[in-house]
C-alpha positions in Angstrom: 5.5 -19.2 -29.0 2.8 -20.7 -26.8 2.9 -17.7 -24.5 2.5 -15.4 -27.5 -0.7 -17.3 -28.5 -2.0 -17.2 -25.0 -1.4 -13.5 -24.8 -3.1 -12.8 -28.1 -6.1 -14.9 -27.0 -6.2 -13.1 -23.7 -6.2 -9.7 -25.4 -9.0 -10.7 -27.8 -11.0 -12.1 -24.9 -10.5 -8.9 -22.9 -11.5 -6.7 -25.9 -14.7 -8.7 -26.4 -15.5 -8.6 -22.7 -15.0 -4.9 -22.5 -17.3 -4.3 -25.5 -20.1 -6.4 -24.0 -19.5 -4.7 -20.6 -19.8 -1.2 -22.2 -23.1 -2.0 -23.7 -24.5 -3.5 -20.5 -23.1 -0.6 -18.5 -25.0 1.9 -20.6 -28.3 0.0 -20.1 -27.6 -0.3 -16.4 -26.8 3.4 -16.1 -30.1 4.4 -17.7 -31.9 2.0 -15.4 -30.0 3.3 -12.4 -31.0 6.9 -13.2 -34.7 5.9 -13.3 -34.4 4.0 -10.1 -32.7 6.8 -8.3 -35.3 9.3 -9.6 -38.1 7.1 -8.2 -36.1 6.8 -4.9 -35.8 10.5 -4.5 -39.5 11.0 -5.4 -40.5 8.4 -2.8 -38.3 9.9 -0.1 -39.6 13.3 -0.9 -43.2 12.2 -0.5 -42.7 10.0 2.6 -40.4 12.5 4.4 -41.8 15.7 3.0 -38.4 16.8 1.7 -37.9 20.1 -0.1 -35.9 20.6 -3.3 -32.8 21.7 -1.5 -32.8 18.5 0.7 -33.3 16.4 -2.4 -30.4 18.1 -4.2 -28.2 17.6 -1.1 -29.1 13.9 -1.0 -28.3 13.6 -4.7 -24.8 15.1 -4.1 -24.2 12.8 -1.2 -25.2 9.8 -3.3 -23.0 10.9 -6.2 -20.0 11.2 -3.9 -20.8 7.8 -2.3 -21.2 6.0 -5.6 -18.0 7.5 -7.0 -16.1 6.3 -3.9 -17.7 2.8 -4.2 -16.9 2.6 -7.9 -13.2 3.5 -7.2 -13.0 1.0 -4.4 -14.4 -1.7 -6.7 -11.8 -0.8 -9.4 -9.0 -1.0 -6.9 -10.3 -4.3 -5.6 -10.4 -5.7 -9.2 -6.9 -4.5 -9.9 -5.6 -6.1 -6.7 -7.4 -9.4 -7.6 -5.8 -9.4 -11.1 -2.4 -8.6 -9.6 -2.8 -11.5 -7.1 -3.8 -13.9 -9.8 -0.8 -13.0 -11.9 1.5 -13.5 -8.8 0.0 -16.9 -8.0 0.3 -17.9 -11.7 3.9 -17.0 -11.7 4.5 -18.9 -8.4 2.8 -22.0 -9.9 4.9 -21.9 -13.0 8.1 -21.6 -10.9 6.9 -24.6 -8.8 6.2 -26.6 -11.9 9.7 -25.9 -13.3 11.2 -27.1 -10.0 9.0 -30.2 -10.0 10.0 -30.9 -13.6 13.6 -30.8 -12.6 13.1 -33.5 -10.0 11.0 -35.9 -12.1 11.8 -37.9 -15.1 10.2 -36.9 -18.4 7.7 -39.7 -18.2 6.9 -38.9 -14.5 6.4 -35.3 -15.3 4.1 -36.1 -18.2 1.9 -38.3 -16.0 2.0 -35.7 -13.3 0.8 -33.0 -15.8 -2.0 -35.2 -16.9 -3.1 -35.9 -13.3 -3.0 -32.2 -12.6 -5.1 -31.4 -15.7 -7.7 -34.0 -14.7 -7.9 -32.5 -11.2 -8.2 -29.0 -12.6 -11.1 -30.1 -14.9 -12.8 -31.9 -12.0 -12.4 -28.8 -9.7 -13.7 -26.5 -12.4 -16.7 -28.8 -13.0 -17.5 -28.8 -9.2 -17.2 -25.0 -9.0 -19.8 -24.6 -11.7 -22.3 -26.5 -9.5 -22.2 -29.8 -11.2 -22.4 -32.6 -8.7 -23.2 -35.5 -10.9 -26.9 -35.3 -10.1 -26.3 -35.5 -6.4 -26.6 -32.7 -3.9 -24.2 -32.6 -1.0 -26.0 -32.2 2.3 -24.5 -31.0 5.5 -25.2 -32.8 8.7 -25.9 -30.5 11.5 
């Protein structure tokens, strides 16, 4: 039941994220085209490029960007797969731990783990309680 709720929440979150991403992606695409036009214009002037050279550069860039986009997609898929594997491993570990501890011990352990996760999450967001950590060296 809980997993079903988590799954539904995850799907809703993903749908909202994709909608926002699609809107941002359209804006970025238009901006990117303007930036590339300026780049080719600049290169043409500075390097005295002819139209054939500019078109060749555009084709090279298009191929390069397509490869980069595919590589980013593969990297994201791998990251998501690894997260799922680690989550499953953690769940299996927790089940094993639960089998070793008493109900009260496991409850306390779970609370400790939740506090540590919250603290860790807080630190990752750059909150250091007003203090900045300085390195010696």
